[in-house]
Biotite code that builds the C-alpha atoms (Angstrom):
import biotite.structure as struc

atoms = struc.array([
    struc.Atom([-18.682, -9.513, -10.071], chain_id="A", res_id=1, res_name="MET", atom_name="CA", element="C"),
    struc.Atom([-18.408, -8.715, -6.773], chain_id="A", res_id=2, res_name="SER", atom_name="CA", element="C"),
    struc.Atom([-17.003, -7.200, -3.249], chain_id="A", res_id=3, res_name="ILE", atom_name="CA", element="C"),
    struc.Atom([-18.600, -7.656, -0.138], chain_id="A", res_id=4, res_name="THR", atom_name="CA", element="C"),
    struc.Atom([-18.088, -5.580, 2.541], chain_id="A", res_id=5, res_name="VAL", atom_name="CA", element="C"),
    struc.Atom([-18.560, -5.496, 6.230], chain_id="A", res_id=6, res_name="LYS", atom_name="CA", element="C"),
    struc.Atom([-18.506, -2.444, 8.890], chain_id="A", res_id=7, res_name="PHE", atom_name="CA", element="C"),
    struc.Atom([-17.865, -3.391, 12.708], chain_id="A", res_id=8, res_name="PHE", atom_name="CA", element="C"),
    struc.Atom([-18.828, -2.166, 16.262], chain_id="A", res_id=9, res_name="ALA", atom_name="CA", element="C"),
    struc.Atom([-18.460, 1.416, 16.266], chain_id="A", res_id=10, res_name="SER", atom_name="CA", element="C"),
    struc.Atom([-18.060, 2.187, 12.105], chain_id="A", res_id=11, res_name="LEU", atom_name="CA", element="C"),
    struc.Atom([-21.604, 0.578, 11.803], chain_id="A", res_id=12, res_name="ARG", atom_name="CA", element="C"),
    struc.Atom([-23.074, 2.972, 14.170], chain_id="A", res_id=13, res_name="GLU", atom_name="CA", element="C"),
    struc.Atom([-21.250, 5.927, 12.251], chain_id="A", res_id=14, res_name="THR", atom_name="CA", element="C"),
    struc.Atom([-21.355, 4.483, 8.817], chain_id="A", res_id=15, res_name="ILE", atom_name="CA", element="C"),
    struc.Atom([-25.135, 3.591, 9.641], chain_id="A", res_id=16, res_name="GLY", atom_name="CA", element="C"),
    struc.Atom([-24.701, 0.293, 8.195], chain_id="A", res_id=17, res_name="LYS", atom_name="CA", element="C"),
    struc.Atom([-23.879, -3.111, 8.660], chain_id="A", res_id=18, res_name="ALA", atom_name="CA", element="C"),
    struc.Atom([-22.161, -3.633, 5.096], chain_id="A", res_id=19, res_name="GLY", atom_name="CA", element="C"),
    struc.Atom([-23.071, -3.414, 1.023], chain_id="A", res_id=20, res_name="ALA", atom_name="CA", element="C"),
    struc.Atom([-22.097, -5.658, -1.528], chain_id="A", res_id=21, res_name="SER", atom_name="CA", element="C"),
    struc.Atom([-20.231, -3.685, -4.272], chain_id="A", res_id=22, res_name="LEU", atom_name="CA", element="C"),
    struc.Atom([-19.613, -4.458, -8.004], chain_id="A", res_id=23, res_name="GLY", atom_name="CA", element="C"),
    struc.Atom([-15.587, -4.428, -9.030], chain_id="A", res_id=24, res_name="THR", atom_name="CA", element="C"),
    struc.Atom([-15.693, -1.366, -11.383], chain_id="A", res_id=25, res_name="ASP", atom_name="CA", element="C"),
    struc.Atom([-13.256, 1.546, -10.522], chain_id="A", res_id=26, res_name="ASN", atom_name="CA", element="C"),
    struc.Atom([-12.310, -0.454, -7.224], chain_id="A", res_id=27, res_name="ILE", atom_name="CA", element="C"),
    struc.Atom([-8.613, -1.391, -7.203], chain_id="A", res_id=28, res_name="SER", atom_name="CA", element="C"),
    struc.Atom([-7.909, -0.657, -3.482], chain_id="A", res_id=29, res_name="THR", atom_name="CA", element="C"),
    struc.Atom([-9.418, -1.051, -0.142], chain_id="A", res_id=30, res_name="ALA", atom_name="CA", element="C"),
    struc.Atom([-9.563, 3.052, 0.092], chain_id="A", res_id=31, res_name="ALA", atom_name="CA", element="C"),
    struc.Atom([-11.871, 2.975, -3.017], chain_id="A", res_id=32, res_name="ASP", atom_name="CA", element="C"),
    struc.Atom([-14.077, 0.659, -1.118], chain_id="A", res_id=33, res_name="VAL", atom_name="CA", element="C"),
    struc.Atom([-14.016, 2.588, 1.583], chain_id="A", res_id=34, res_name="TRP", atom_name="CA", element="C"),
    struc.Atom([-15.041, 5.870, -0.597], chain_id="A", res_id=35, res_name="GLN", atom_name="CA", element="C"),
    struc.Atom([-17.875, 3.813, -2.459], chain_id="A", res_id=36, res_name="ILE", atom_name="CA", element="C"),
    struc.Atom([-19.702, 1.628, 0.658], chain_id="A", res_id=37, res_name="ALA", atom_name="CA", element="C"),
    struc.Atom([-19.660, 5.018, 2.466], chain_id="A", res_id=38, res_name="THR", atom_name="CA", element="C"),
    struc.Atom([-20.544, 7.421, -0.161], chain_id="A", res_id=39, res_name="ASP", atom_name="CA", element="C"),
    struc.Atom([-17.095, 9.082, 0.509], chain_id="A", res_id=40, res_name="ASN", atom_name="CA", element="C"),
    struc.Atom([-17.337, 9.287, 4.240], chain_id="A", res_id=41, res_name="HIS", atom_name="CA", element="C"),
    struc.Atom([-13.722, 10.249, 5.259], chain_id="A", res_id=42, res_name="GLU", atom_name="CA", element="C"),
    struc.Atom([-11.794, 7.369, 6.672], chain_id="A", res_id=43, res_name="PRO", atom_name="CA", element="C"),
    struc.Atom([-11.490, 7.273, 10.207], chain_id="A", res_id=44, res_name="ILE", atom_name="CA", element="C"),
    struc.Atom([-8.112, 7.161, 12.302], chain_id="A", res_id=45, res_name="ASP", atom_name="CA", element="C"),
    struc.Atom([-6.256, 4.516, 13.258], chain_id="A", res_id=46, res_name="ASN", atom_name="CA", element="C"),
    struc.Atom([-9.577, 2.301, 11.607], chain_id="A", res_id=47, res_name="MET", atom_name="CA", element="C"),
    struc.Atom([-8.306, -1.605, 11.130], chain_id="A", res_id=48, res_name="LEU", atom_name="CA", element="C"),
    struc.Atom([-9.101, -2.776, 7.829], chain_id="A", res_id=49, res_name="VAL", atom_name="CA", element="C"),
    struc.Atom([-9.086, -6.710, 6.598], chain_id="A", res_id=50, res_name="ALA", atom_name="CA", element="C"),
    struc.Atom([-8.983, -8.165, 3.170], chain_id="A", res_id=51, res_name="ILE", atom_name="CA", element="C"),
    struc.Atom([-10.403, -11.733, 3.172], chain_id="A", res_id=52, res_name="ASN", atom_name="CA", element="C"),
    struc.Atom([-10.168, -12.107, 7.329], chain_id="A", res_id=53, res_name="MET", atom_name="CA", element="C"),
    struc.Atom([-5.832, -11.040, 7.058], chain_id="A", res_id=54, res_name="GLU", atom_name="CA", element="C"),
    struc.Atom([-4.937, -7.646, 8.525], chain_id="A", res_id=55, res_name="TYR", atom_name="CA", element="C"),
    struc.Atom([-4.379, -5.232, 5.646], chain_id="A", res_id=56, res_name="ALA", atom_name="CA", element="C"),
    struc.Atom([-3.791, -1.643, 4.780], chain_id="A", res_id=57, res_name="ASN", atom_name="CA", element="C"),
    struc.Atom([-6.112, 1.062, 2.378], chain_id="A", res_id=58, res_name="LEU", atom_name="CA", element="C"),
    struc.Atom([-3.762, 1.201, -0.214], chain_id="A", res_id=59, res_name="ASP", atom_name="CA", element="C"),
    struc.Atom([-3.623, -2.992, -0.803], chain_id="A", res_id=60, res_name="GLU", atom_name="CA", element="C"),
    struc.Atom([-5.274, -4.072, -3.415], chain_id="A", res_id=61, res_name="SER", atom_name="CA", element="C"),
    struc.Atom([-8.560, -5.738, -4.212], chain_id="A", res_id=62, res_name="VAL", atom_name="CA", element="C"),
    struc.Atom([-9.931, -8.305, -6.360], chain_id="A", res_id=63, res_name="LYS", atom_name="CA", element="C"),
    struc.Atom([-13.556, -9.605, -7.677], chain_id="A", res_id=64, res_name="ASP", atom_name="CA", element="C"),
    struc.Atom([-14.729, -11.809, -4.526], chain_id="A", res_id=65, res_name="GLY", atom_name="CA", element="C"),
    struc.Atom([-13.030, -10.022, -2.115], chain_id="A", res_id=66, res_name="ASP", atom_name="CA", element="C"),
    struc.Atom([-14.483, -9.509, 1.393], chain_id="A", res_id=67, res_name="GLU", atom_name="CA", element="C"),
    struc.Atom([-13.208, -5.880, 3.118], chain_id="A", res_id=68, res_name="VAL", atom_name="CA", element="C"),
    struc.Atom([-13.834, -5.475, 6.553], chain_id="A", res_id=69, res_name="ALA", atom_name="CA", element="C"),
    struc.Atom([-13.565, -2.283, 8.695], chain_id="A", res_id=70, res_name="PHE", atom_name="CA", element="C"),
    struc.Atom([-13.141, -2.307, 12.013], chain_id="A", res_id=71, res_name="PHE", atom_name="CA", element="C"),
    struc.Atom([-12.372, 0.617, 14.873], chain_id="A", res_id=72, res_name="PRO", atom_name="CA", element="C"),
    struc.Atom([-9.184, 1.260, 16.476], chain_id="A", res_id=73, res_name="PRO", atom_name="CA", element="C"),
    struc.Atom([-9.120, -1.353, 19.348], chain_id="A", res_id=74, res_name="VAL", atom_name="CA", element="C"),
    struc.Atom([-7.860, -0.509, 22.895], chain_id="A", res_id=75, res_name="THR", atom_name="CA", element="C"),
    struc.Atom([-7.257, -2.956, 25.740], chain_id="A", res_id=76, res_name="GLY", atom_name="CA", element="C"),
    struc.Atom([-6.178, -2.672, 29.283], chain_id="A", res_id=77, res_name="GLY", atom_name="CA", element="C"),
])
């Protein structure tokens, strides 16, 4: 049982890795995924989260087999 984690753009550089595969023990929310995958790095302000390619909040539930992706804030002009 596992959760796939992906980090994109500047988050990949900040965290120092492109992703991870986590066991589901002690993981119930996207915030838990962030804490475990980043070794307790503080969440980035305005960071975007997606669970199974759908935007989500850090407090949303995750389950076995989910993909959780973290993106830096998006700006445009």
